[in-house]
Steps between C-alpha positions, in 0.01 A plus 500: 500500500309203641178628344670519161633147542148376578351695208750378241500144636121505465522627143765241415305208650166612356638548148694173512196300616269677253739439210552132585127441556406676177772315305363169621151596379588660167801517270588866438646429158181334379270788604733792430446517121127550546550748784736715294209583268335696781617864532480494881736204516752683286464821703538308827812323377659831389410651836649206691822491301553876528452453875756218498742722306447788743578272795800357317652849466520510879651149505763602243581801718538281811700219339863576424587184303401454137415132554256589780338769286451258209372220725249725676383648169428149370327390823284814520394483135415129525360471854370855553374569850632169630857608421438860605365408844784250545757769414355735761500219759867425427583868539301527824674199655842639398441816703645526849244526782347846551591615147313791351265480205753706303762227549263259323461733203860613461802315364697294746827666585799273461813559709812572298724199458 
């Protein structure tokens, strides 16, 4: 699991730095109208958001509270890979040591109260 932690921490840090650096150089909302005229921009956005939605389906499966599902949906749709990599990191750090990969993918089991 350490390799996954390193991978997703790298993705999180890279995307966060890239987004901040790019935001400081150029305002997305000022360039977006012109970019939306290009078919590849539109296709790339559809591709990205369908990817976000696909990932979110797994998040909705893992999360048992409605509030968490709504919050993660919002974060994933707004922050994309930043939120997605952060979610995986949270899940990885919640796992007990020596957990299997399947335990990352499956729902957490809650003891009966």
